[in-house]
N, CA, C and O atoms as a MOPAC input file, in Angstrom:
PM7 MOZYME 1SCF
protein

 N   -105.96900 1   184.03300 1    34.30500 1
 C   -104.32100 1   184.29000 1    34.47900 1
 C   -104.05100 1   185.62700 1    34.61700 1
 O   -104.72400 1   186.40600 1    33.94200 1
 N   -103.19100 1   186.06000 1    35.36100 1
 C   -102.61900 1   187.20300 1    35.62800 1
 C   -102.26500 1   188.02100 1    34.35100 1
 O   -101.86600 1   187.24800 1    33.48000 1
 N   -102.27300 1   189.26600 1    33.95600 1
 C   -101.94400 1   190.07300 1    33.02400 1
 C   -100.41700 1   189.81500 1    32.60400 1
 O    -99.97900 1   189.44900 1    31.51300 1
 N    -99.84400 1   190.06700 1    33.60600 1
 C    -98.17900 1   190.09100 1    33.38100 1
 C    -97.49100 1   188.79100 1    32.85800 1
 O    -96.56200 1   188.63500 1    32.06700 1
 N    -98.37700 1   187.77200 1    33.67400 1
 C    -97.98000 1   186.29300 1    33.28500 1
 C    -98.32100 1   185.74700 1    31.45100 1
 O    -97.69300 1   184.99400 1    30.70600 1
 N    -99.22100 1   186.31400 1    31.31500 1
 C    -99.83600 1   186.11400 1    30.05100 1
 C    -99.11400 1   186.85900 1    29.01800 1
 O    -98.89500 1   186.29700 1    27.94400 1
 N    -98.68000 1   188.18100 1    29.24100 1
 C    -97.90900 1   189.24000 1    28.23200 1
 C    -96.59500 1   188.82100 1    28.13600 1
 O    -95.97600 1   188.91800 1    27.07600 1
 N    -96.01200 1   188.27200 1    29.35100 1
 C    -94.44600 1   187.48000 1    29.03700 1
 C    -94.49000 1   186.27500 1    28.77500 1
 O    -93.47100 1   185.70500 1    28.38500 1
 N    -95.73300 1   185.57800 1    28.93600 1
 C    -95.53300 1   183.96400 1    28.35000 1
 C    -94.74200 1   183.31900 1    29.66900 1
 O    -94.11800 1   182.26500 1    29.54500 1
 N    -94.80700 1   183.96000 1    30.82200 1
 C    -94.06900 1   183.09300 1    31.89100 1
 C    -94.95600 1   182.47900 1    32.65400 1
 O    -95.48700 1   183.26700 1    33.43600 1
 N    -95.40300 1   181.17500 1    32.76100 1
 C    -95.99500 1   180.41900 1    33.66500 1
 C    -97.47100 1   180.46200 1    33.20200 1
 O    -97.95000 1   180.67300 1    32.08700 1
 N    -98.16800 1   180.14300 1    34.65300 1
 C    -99.85900 1   180.29500 1    34.41800 1
 C   -100.21900 1   180.56600 1    35.75800 1
 O    -99.36700 1   180.54900 1    36.64600 1
 N   -101.35400 1   180.80200 1    35.96900 1
 C   -102.37500 1   181.36000 1    36.94100 1
 C   -102.02800 1   180.10300 1    38.06200 1
 O   -101.76400 1   178.93000 1    37.80000 1
 N   -102.11600 1   180.71800 1    39.30000 1
 C   -101.97100 1   179.78700 1    40.45700 1
 C   -103.34900 1   179.42000 1    41.03500 1
 O   -104.35300 1   179.44200 1    40.32300 1
 N   -103.38100 1   179.10300 1    42.25000 1
 C   -104.55900 1   178.74500 1    42.94600 1
 C   -105.47600 1   179.81900 1    42.71500 1
 O   -106.50800 1   179.52900 1    42.10900 1
 N   -105.27700 1   181.18700 1    43.13300 1
 C   -106.28400 1   182.15200 1    43.12600 1
 C   -107.09500 1   181.94400 1    41.73500 1
 O   -108.25700 1   181.53800 1    41.71900 1
 N   -106.27300 1   182.30200 1    40.44200 1
 C   -106.61500 1   182.41100 1    39.20400 1
 C   -107.08600 1   181.36300 1    38.81300 1
 O   -108.26000 1   181.51100 1    38.47600 1
 N   -106.56100 1   179.93600 1    38.65000 1
 C   -107.13500 1   178.91900 1    37.81900 1
 C   -107.57600 1   177.73000 1    38.95800 1
 O   -108.19500 1   176.74000 1    38.56700 1
 N   -107.32000 1   177.84800 1    39.97700 1
 C   -107.66700 1   176.83000 1    41.05500 1
 C   -106.80000 1   175.58000 1    41.13500 1
 O   -107.11800 1   174.54200 1    41.71500 1
 N   -105.80300 1   175.78500 1    40.56000 1
 C   -104.49700 1   174.77500 1    40.50700 1
 C   -103.78000 1   174.84400 1    41.44300 1
 O   -103.27000 1   175.91800 1    41.75900 1
 N   -103.52300 1   173.51000 1    42.24200 1
 C   -102.28200 1   173.58600 1    43.12400 1
 C   -101.07900 1   173.17900 1    42.78200 1
 O   -100.22800 1   172.73800 1    43.55400 1
 N   -100.96300 1   173.35200 1    41.34800 1
 C    -99.48500 1   172.79700 1    40.90200 1
 C    -98.45300 1   173.92700 1    41.39300 1
 O    -97.29300 1   173.60800 1    41.65000 1
 N    -98.82500 1   175.03900 1    41.49800 1
 C    -97.78800 1   176.23800 1    41.99400 1
 C    -97.44300 1   176.22300 1    43.19300 1
 O    -96.27300 1   176.50500 1    43.45400 1
 N    -98.27600 1   175.92200 1    44.15300 1
 C    -98.49200 1   175.78000 1    45.51200 1
 C    -97.40800 1   174.47900 1    45.67900 1
 O    -96.47200 1   174.50300 1    46.47700 1
 N    -97.68800 1   173.43500 1    44.85000 1
 C    -96.85700 1   172.29200 1    45.06400 1
 C    -95.31500 1   172.45700 1    44.94700 1
 O    -94.47500 1   171.99200 1    45.71800 1
 N    -95.07700 1   173.30500 1    43.68900 1
 C    -93.81600 1   173.77600 1    43.41900 1
 C    -93.05200 1   174.65000 1    44.46700 1
 O    -91.83700 1   174.56500 1    44.64000 1
 N    -93.78100 1   175.39900 1    45.06900 1
 C    -93.32300 1   176.18300 1    45.99800 1
 C    -92.92100 1   175.46500 1    47.23000 1
 O    -91.91100 1   175.81400 1    47.84100 1
 N    -93.82600 1   174.25800 1    47.71200 1
 C    -93.36200 1   173.52900 1    48.78400 1
 C    -92.27400 1   172.65200 1    48.61300 1
 O    -91.46200 1   172.52300 1    49.52900 1
 N    -92.12000 1   171.85600 1    47.25400 1
 C    -91.01200 1   171.37900 1    47.10800 1
 C    -89.76300 1   172.18200 1    47.25500 1
 O    -88.84200 1   171.70400 1    47.91700 1
 N    -89.62700 1   173.52600 1    46.62100 1
 C    -88.79300 1   174.43600 1    47.05600 1
 C    -88.54900 1   174.98900 1    48.37600 1
 O    -87.48900 1   175.57800 1    48.58900 1
 N    -89.53100 1   174.84000 1    49.39100 1
 C    -89.19200 1   175.16100 1    50.59100 1
 C    -88.57200 1   173.69000 1    51.22500 1
 O    -87.54000 1   173.76300 1    51.89300 1
 N    -89.11900 1   172.56000 1    51.03900 1
 C    -88.61800 1   171.26400 1    51.59300 1
 C    -86.81200 1   171.31000 1    51.03500 1
 O    -85.93700 1   171.04600 1    51.85900 1
 N    -86.52300 1   171.59500 1    49.87800 1
 C    -85.11600 1   171.55100 1    49.18800 1
 C    -84.44300 1   172.45900 1    50.18600 1
 O    -83.62000 1   172.02200 1    50.99000 1
 N    -84.76800 1   173.61500 1    50.13300 1
 C    -84.17600 1   174.77600 1    51.24900 1
 C    -83.79000 1   174.11100 1    52.46300 1
 O    -82.63800 1   173.97000 1    52.87500 1
 N    -84.87500 1   173.70700 1    53.00700 1
 C    -84.66900 1   173.28400 1    54.39400 1
 C    -83.65400 1   172.16300 1    54.53400 1
 O    -82.67200 1   172.21500 1    55.27400 1
 N    -83.99000 1   171.13400 1    53.74300 1
 C    -82.98600 1   170.03800 1    53.87700 1
 C    -81.47300 1   170.72100 1    53.56800 1
 O    -80.61600 1   170.33600 1    54.36400 1
 N    -81.09600 1   171.48700 1    52.74300 1
 C    -79.90000 1   171.97200 1    52.30000 1
 C    -79.52100 1   172.95000 1    53.59900 1
 O    -78.35000 1   172.92600 1    53.97800 1
 N    -80.23600 1   173.59600 1    54.12100 1
 C    -79.79400 1   174.53400 1    55.14400 1
 C    -79.35600 1   173.40500 1    56.46700 1
 O    -78.20300 1   173.36400 1    56.89500 1
 N    -80.29900 1   172.65900 1    56.92900 1
 C    -80.07500 1   171.38400 1    57.82000 1
 C    -78.91100 1   170.97200 1    57.59100 1
 O    -78.03600 1   171.22300 1    58.42100 1
 N    -78.58000 1   170.19300 1    56.34100 1
 C    -77.54300 1   169.47600 1    56.02000 1
 C    -76.02400 1   170.21500 1    56.24600 1
 O    -75.07000 1   169.73200 1    56.85600 1
 N    -76.10000 1   171.58100 1    55.54200 1
 C    -74.90100 1   172.30800 1    55.76200 1
 C    -74.47400 1   172.89600 1    57.16600 1
 O    -73.28500 1   173.06800 1    57.43400 1
 N    -75.39100 1   173.16800 1    57.96300 1
 C    -75.44900 1   173.45100 1    59.21700 1
 C    -74.95100 1   172.25300 1    60.18900 1
 O    -74.04000 1   172.26900 1    61.01700 1
 N    -75.74300 1   171.31800 1    59.86500 1
 C    -75.13700 1   170.11500 1    60.72300 1
 C    -73.71400 1   169.61500 1    60.60700 1
 O    -72.98800 1   169.19600 1    61.50900 1
 N    -73.42600 1   169.76200 1    59.13500 1
 C    -72.00400 1   169.28100 1    58.84300 1
 C    -71.16400 1   170.11200 1    59.11800 1
 O    -70.04600 1   169.62700 1    59.29100 1
 N    -71.28500 1   171.79700 1    59.29700 1
 C    -70.22000 1   172.65300 1    59.69400 1
 C    -69.91400 1   172.33300 1    61.24200 1
 O    -68.78900 1   172.15700 1    61.71100 1
 N    -71.25600 1   172.28800 1    62.01500 1
 C    -71.17200 1   172.12400 1    63.42700 1
 C    -70.54600 1   171.08300 1    63.98200 1
 O    -69.85500 1   171.21800 1    64.99200 1
 N    -70.75100 1   169.76500 1    63.28500 1
 C    -69.95300 1   168.47800 1    63.37200 1
 C    -68.54700 1   168.82400 1    63.31000 1
 O    -67.72600 1   168.67700 1    64.21500 1
 N    -68.35200 1   169.30200 1    62.14200 1
 C    -66.77900 1   169.34500 1    61.77300 1
 C    -66.14600 1   170.11200 1    62.75400 1
 O    -65.08000 1   169.69500 1    63.20800 1
 N    -66.71500 1   171.37200 1    63.23700 1
 C    -66.22800 1   172.11700 1    64.25500 1
 C    -66.05800 1   171.42700 1    65.79100 1
 O    -65.13200 1   171.64000 1    66.57400 1
 N    -66.75400 1   170.89500 1    65.91000 1
 C    -67.04600 1   170.09800 1    67.13800 1
 C    -65.96700 1   169.12200 1    67.22300 1
 O    -65.31900 1   169.05900 1    68.26800 1
 N    -65.67000 1   168.26600 1    66.13200 1
 C    -64.50500 1   167.21500 1    66.00300 1
 C    -63.14100 1   168.01800 1    65.84400 1
 O    -62.13000 1   167.47700 1    66.29200 1
 N    -63.05900 1   168.96000 1    65.39100 1
 C    -61.67000 1   169.78800 1    65.49200 1
 C    -61.30000 1   170.44000 1    66.39800 1
 O    -60.11200 1   170.38100 1    66.71500 1
 N    -62.22600 1   171.29600 1    67.12500 1
 C    -62.03200 1   172.33400 1    68.08900 1
 C    -62.78600 1   172.13300 1    69.37400 1
 O    -62.31500 1   172.39200 1    70.48100 1
 N    -63.98600 1   171.65400 1    69.15100 1
 C    -64.84200 1   171.80200 1    69.87300 1
 C    -65.44100 1   173.03600 1    70.20900 1
 O    -64.73700 1   174.04500 1    70.25800 1
 N    -66.94700 1   173.09700 1    70.50500 1
 C    -67.90700 1   174.15500 1    70.43000 1
 C    -68.19900 1   174.54300 1    71.93900 1
 O    -68.77100 1   175.61600 1    72.12800 1
 N    -67.91800 1   173.90500 1    72.82700 1
 C    -68.17800 1   174.04000 1    74.28400 1
 C    -67.16900 1   174.82000 1    74.72700 1
 O    -66.04700 1   174.90500 1    74.22700 1
 N    -67.71800 1   175.56700 1    75.97400 1
 C    -66.62100 1   176.27700 1    77.05300 1
 C    -66.23800 1   175.36000 1    78.13500 1
 O    -66.69800 1   174.23300 1    78.32000 1
 N    -65.33300 1   175.97600 1    78.83600 1
 C    -65.07400 1   175.25900 1    79.98400 1
 C    -66.09600 1   175.09400 1    81.10300 1
 O    -66.97000 1   175.94100 1    81.29100 1
 N    -65.99700 1   174.18200 1    81.71500 1
 C    -67.28100 1   174.23000 1    82.86900 1
 C    -67.26100 1   175.29000 1    83.62200 1
 O    -68.37900 1   175.72900 1    83.89300 1
 N    -66.12300 1   176.00600 1    84.17300 1
 C    -66.01600 1   177.26300 1    85.17900 1
 C    -66.69700 1   178.07000 1    84.39300 1
 O    -67.71000 1   178.54300 1    84.90800 1
 N    -66.40700 1   178.45100 1    83.05200 1
 C    -66.94500 1   179.70600 1    82.08300 1
 C    -68.19700 1   179.38900 1    82.03200 1
 O    -68.94100 1   180.33600 1    82.28600 1
 N    -68.74100 1   178.33900 1    81.78200 1
 C    -70.28500 1   178.20300 1    81.74700 1
 C    -70.98200 1   178.29900 1    83.03100 1
 O    -72.14400 1   178.70400 1    82.98900 1
 N    -70.53500 1   178.03400 1    84.02800 1
 C    -71.27300 1   178.40500 1    85.32400 1
 C    -71.06600 1   179.76600 1    85.61800 1
 O    -72.07100 1   180.32700 1    86.05500 1
 N    -70.02400 1   180.48300 1    85.50200 1
 C    -70.09400 1   181.96400 1    85.62600 1
 C    -70.88000 1   182.79500 1    84.44700 1
 O    -71.25200 1   183.96000 1    84.58600 1
 N    -71.02700 1   182.19200 1    83.54400 1
 C    -71.83900 1   182.64600 1    82.40600 1
 C    -71.03100 1   183.30600 1    81.10200 1
 O    -69.90200 1   183.76500 1    81.27600 1
 N    -71.40400 1   183.32000 1    80.33100 1
 C    -70.40900 1   183.96400 1    78.88500 1
 C    -70.52000 1   185.13700 1    79.13800 1
 O    -69.39800 1   185.62200 1    79.28200 1
 N    -71.50800 1   186.04700 1    79.30300 1
 C    -71.49600 1   187.30800 1    79.47400 1
 C    -70.12600 1   188.02500 1    80.36000 1
 O    -69.47800 1   189.03300 1    80.07700 1
 N    -70.02100 1   187.31800 1    81.22700 1
 C    -69.04700 1   187.73500 1    82.31900 1
 C    -67.60800 1   187.31800 1    81.94000 1
 O    -66.62000 1   188.04400 1    82.05100 1
 N    -67.62700 1   185.95000 1    81.44200 1
 C    -66.19700 1   185.70700 1    80.58600 1
 C    -65.77600 1   186.25700 1    79.54000 1
 O    -64.57400 1   186.34200 1    79.28600 1
 N    -66.80300 1   186.75600 1    78.70300 1
 C    -66.57200 1   187.51800 1    77.11700 1
 C    -66.40400 1   188.82200 1    77.46000 1
 O    -65.38900 1   189.43800 1    77.13500 1
 N    -67.43700 1   189.38700 1    78.18300 1
 C    -67.39500 1   190.93800 1    78.25800 1
 C    -67.02800 1   191.55300 1    79.55000 1
 O    -67.08900 1   192.77900 1    79.63700 1
 N    -66.59300 1   190.73300 1    80.72900 1
 C    -66.51200 1   191.12600 1    82.10500 1
 C    -67.61000 1   191.89800 1    82.66100 1
 O    -67.39200 1   192.70900 1    83.56100 1
 N    -68.69100 1   191.71900 1    82.22500 1
 C    -69.84900 1   192.09300 1    83.11200 1
 C    -71.13200 1   191.13300 1    82.83100 1
 O    -71.06500 1   190.13600 1    82.11200 1
 N    -72.20100 1   191.52900 1    83.43400 1
 C    -73.33800 1   190.71400 1    83.32600 1
 C    -74.19500 1   191.05600 1    82.23400 1
 O    -74.46300 1   192.25500 1    82.15400 1
 N    -74.63300 1   190.38800 1    81.47500 1
 C    -75.72300 1   190.60900 1    80.39200 1
 C    -76.89800 1   191.45100 1    80.90400 1
 O    -77.18700 1   192.56800 1    80.47700 1
 N    -77.66900 1   190.64400 1    82.06700 1
 C    -78.87900 1   191.14900 1    82.54900 1
 C    -78.66900 1   191.29000 1    84.13900 1
 O    -78.95900 1   190.42200 1    84.96300 1
 N    -78.04800 1   192.69100 1    84.43900 1
 C    -77.67000 1   192.92200 1    86.12900 1
 C    -78.91400 1   192.68100 1    86.86300 1
 O    -78.79800 1   192.18000 1    87.98100 1
 N    -79.93700 1   192.91900 1    86.47700 1
 C    -81.03800 1   192.75500 1    87.43600 1
 C    -81.30400 1   191.56300 1    87.94000 1
 O    -82.01600 1   191.42100 1    88.93400 1
 N    -80.74900 1   190.57900 1    87.29000 1
 C    -80.89100 1   189.19200 1    87.78500 1
 C    -80.09200 1   188.91800 1    88.78600 1
 O    -80.44700 1   188.09800 1    89.63400 1
 N    -78.77100 1   189.61100 1    88.86600 1
 C    -77.52600 1   189.52500 1    89.95100 1
 C    -77.55400 1   190.67300 1    91.00300 1
 O    -77.13500 1   190.42100 1    92.13300 1
 N    -77.99300 1   191.84300 1    90.72300 1
 C    -77.67600 1   193.15800 1    91.21500 1
 C    -79.13500 1   193.02300 1    92.34800 1
 O    -80.26200 1   192.95200 1    91.85700 1
 N    -78.97400 1   193.00700 1    93.51700 1
 C    -80.26300 1   193.43900 1    94.26000 1
 C    -80.67700 1   194.68800 1    94.37100 1
 O    -79.93600 1   195.53000 1    94.88000 1
 N    -81.86200 1   194.98800 1    93.93500 1
 C    -82.28100 1   196.19000 1    93.44600 1
 C    -83.92400 1   196.02100 1    94.11100 1
 O    -84.59100 1   195.03200 1    93.80800 1
 N    -84.40900 1   196.96900 1    94.92700 1
 C    -85.84300 1   197.06500 1    95.28400 1
 C    -86.78600 1   196.81300 1    94.08700 1
 O    -86.92900 1   197.49300 1    93.07100 1
 N    -87.54600 1   195.38100 1    94.55200 1
 C    -88.54100 1   195.19900 1    93.26200 1
 C    -88.02000 1   194.35900 1    92.12300 1
 O    -88.70700 1   193.81800 1    91.25700 1
 N    -86.44400 1   194.31800 1    92.27100 1
 C    -85.93800 1   193.24800 1    91.19000 1
 C    -86.32600 1   191.89400 1    91.24500 1
 O    -87.32500 1   191.44700 1    91.80800 1
 N    -85.37900 1   191.21100 1    90.55900 1
 C    -85.59100 1   189.60400 1    90.40300 1
 C    -85.02000 1   189.18300 1    91.79500 1
 O    -84.06100 1   189.76100 1    92.30600 1
 N    -85.71400 1   188.07900 1    92.40000 1
 C    -85.65600 1   187.50900 1    93.72000 1
 C    -86.34600 1   188.00600 1    94.95900 1
 O    -86.55200 1   187.28500 1    95.93500 1
 N    -86.73200 1   189.40700 1    94.86700 1
 C    -87.18700 1   190.20300 1    95.78700 1
 C    -88.78800 1   189.61200 1    96.17700 1
 O    -89.19800 1   188.63300 1    95.55400 1
 N    -89.59100 1   190.20900 1    97.15200 1
 C    -90.88500 1   189.72600 1    97.51500 1
 C    -91.94900 1   190.07000 1    96.25800 1
 O    -93.02000 1   189.49000 1    96.07800 1
 N    -91.48200 1   190.99000 1    95.55600 1
 C    -92.41800 1   191.43300 1    94.42500 1
 C    -92.31500 1   190.55800 1    93.41300 1
 O    -93.00000 1   190.79500 1    92.41800 1
 N    -91.40400 1   189.29100 1    93.41900 1
 C    -91.35500 1   188.37100 1    92.38500 1
 C    -91.53900 1   187.15100 1    93.03600 1
 O    -90.91800 1   186.16100 1    92.64700 1
 N    -92.43300 1   187.08700 1    94.12000 1
 C    -92.52400 1   185.82000 1    94.78400 1
 C    -93.29500 1   184.59800 1    94.04500 1
 O    -93.15200 1   183.38000 1    94.14500 1
 N    -94.27500 1   185.49600 1    93.16700 1
 C    -94.93400 1   184.35200 1    92.13900 1
 C    -94.03100 1   183.47900 1    91.37000 1
 O    -94.45700 1   182.45800 1    90.83000 1
 N    -92.57400 1   183.90900 1    91.29100 1
 C    -91.90800 1   183.05500 1    90.42900 1
 C    -91.27400 1   181.79400 1    91.00200 1
 O    -90.79100 1   180.89300 1    90.31600 1
 N    -91.32800 1   181.82800 1    92.38500 1
 C    -90.90600 1   180.42800 1    93.27800 1
 C    -89.70300 1   180.78300 1    93.71300 1
 O    -89.15500 1   179.92800 1    94.40800 1
 N    -88.97800 1   181.99200 1    93.48800 1
 C    -87.65800 1   182.25400 1    93.82200 1
 C    -87.65000 1   182.44300 1    95.18500 1
 O    -88.60800 1   183.18300 1    95.40900 1
 N    -87.17400 1   182.21900 1    96.06400 1
 C    -87.39900 1   182.75300 1    97.72600 1
 C    -86.34500 1   183.99300 1    97.60300 1
 O    -85.44900 1   183.89800 1    96.76400 1
 N    -86.43900 1   185.18800 1    98.45000 1
 C    -85.78800 1   185.95700 1    98.46600 1
 C    -84.84400 1   185.76700 1    99.94000 1
 O    -85.34500 1   185.62500 1   101.05600 1
 N    -83.48700 1   185.80200 1    99.66200 1
 C    -82.76500 1   185.45800 1   101.13600 1
 C    -81.94900 1   186.79300 1   101.51100 1
 O    -81.17300 1   187.35700 1   100.74000 1
 N    -82.22300 1   187.16900 1   102.70300 1
 C    -81.38000 1   188.19500 1   103.27300 1
 C    -80.19600 1   187.76900 1   103.71600 1
 O    -80.37600 1   186.92500 1   104.59400 1
 N    -79.21400 1   187.94400 1   103.53500 1
 C    -77.81200 1   187.54000 1   104.22900 1
 C    -77.49500 1   188.47100 1   105.27800 1
 O    -77.77900 1   189.66200 1   105.14800 1
 N    -76.95000 1   188.04000 1   106.27200 1
 C    -76.61800 1   188.70900 1   107.46000 1
 C    -75.37300 1   189.50600 1   107.12300 1
 O    -74.56800 1   189.05500 1   106.30800 1
 N    -75.15200 1   190.88800 1   107.82700 1
 C    -73.94300 1   191.75500 1   107.65200 1
 C    -72.94500 1   191.11300 1   108.49400 1
 O    -73.06200 1   190.73200 1   109.65800 1
 N    -71.91000 1   191.05600 1   107.68400 1
 C    -70.52100 1   190.61500 1   108.41200 1
 C    -70.05200 1   191.47900 1   109.25400 1
 O    -70.54000 1   192.60600 1   109.32700 1
 N    -68.92100 1   191.04000 1   110.10200 1
 C    -68.36200 1   192.15900 1   111.24400 1
 C    -67.95600 1   193.52800 1   110.28400 1
 O    -68.45000 1   194.62100 1   110.56200 1
 N    -67.12000 1   193.38400 1   109.26400 1
 C    -66.83200 1   194.49100 1   108.45700 1
 C    -67.53600 1   194.96600 1   108.01000 1
 O    -67.17200 1   196.12900 1   107.83200 1
 N    -68.80700 1   194.73000 1   107.52200 1
 C    -70.09800 1   195.82800 1   107.24300 1
 C    -71.00200 1   196.31700 1   108.19900 1
 O    -71.98400 1   197.00200 1   107.91500 1
 N    -70.69700 1   195.99200 1   109.26000 1
 C    -71.40400 1   196.46300 1   110.31200 1
 C    -70.81700 1   197.49600 1   111.40500 1
 O    -71.37100 1   197.98900 1   112.38800 1
 N    -69.37400 1   197.67400 1   110.85100 1
 C    -68.49900 1   198.52000 1   111.44900 1
 C    -69.11600 1   200.14300 1   110.93700 1
 O    -69.54500 1   200.30100 1   109.79400 1
 N    -69.08700 1   201.06600 1   111.76500 1
 C    -69.41900 1   202.43000 1   111.19500 1
 C    -68.02000 1   203.08100 1   110.64700 1
 O    -66.93200 1   202.87300 1   111.18300 1
 N    -68.19200 1   203.77800 1   109.66900 1
 C    -67.09400 1   204.25200 1   108.98100 1
 C    -66.92300 1   205.67900 1   109.44100 1
 O    -67.81700 1   206.52400 1   109.39800 1
 N    -65.59400 1   205.88700 1   109.92200 1
 C    -65.21000 1   207.16000 1   110.44700 1
 C    -64.11200 1   207.87200 1   109.67400 1
 O    -63.39800 1   207.13500 1   108.99400 1
 N    -63.82700 1   209.29100 1   109.65700 1
 C    -63.28700 1   209.86800 1   109.04500 1
 C    -61.90500 1   210.12500 1   109.61400 1
 O    -61.85400 1   210.18600 1   110.84200 1
 N    -60.81500 1   210.27900 1   108.96300 1
 C    -59.56300 1   210.57800 1   109.48700 1
 C    -59.51200 1   212.03000 1   110.20100 1
 O    -60.32500 1   212.94200 1   110.05200 1
 N    -58.49400 1   212.01800 1   110.91500 1
 C    -58.66700 1   213.52900 1   111.90100 1
 C    -58.45800 1   214.55400 1   110.84700 1
 O    -59.17900 1   215.54700 1   110.94300 1
 N    -57.58300 1   214.51100 1   109.82400 1
 C    -57.11200 1   215.54800 1   108.69400 1
 C    -58.23600 1   216.07600 1   108.24200 1
 O    -58.35200 1   217.28600 1   108.04400 1
 N    -59.26700 1   215.13500 1   108.01500 1
 C    -60.34500 1   215.57900 1   107.06900 1
 C    -61.64300 1   216.18800 1   107.84000 1
 O    -62.45200 1   216.96500 1   107.33200 1
 N    -61.68100 1   215.64400 1   109.26100 1
 C    -62.69900 1   216.02200 1   110.08900 1
 C    -62.42700 1   217.57900 1   110.20100 1
 O    -63.39300 1   218.34200 1   110.19700 1
 N    -61.14400 1   218.06400 1   110.30000 1
 C    -60.90200 1   219.30700 1   110.75200 1
 C    -61.23200 1   220.60700 1   109.83500 1
 O    -61.00400 1   221.73800 1   110.26400 1

């Protein structure tokens, strides 16, 4: 038996000292009790919230993503902003996501000219 347990008269040795599984059984019972309480409390709180207010966002917000609707920006911009070697490029072809090149529109293909005042 451990010296502290025998000096304080608080319990007995466990599996290592006595070979008894009694202490492990008590700890397993405590683990099951805490797990059941946590699951029951979480389930009842979420069920109540769902019935009273709802816990899902609108479909258009879910489609856009919560990062955009809550914070006004993407949480992982490398998934949305095309950069060389980024997600969706040829270097990530092993992911099964084809890289799509979109053709330039007429406004994008026009050269940018400077006004006469700035050119002089």
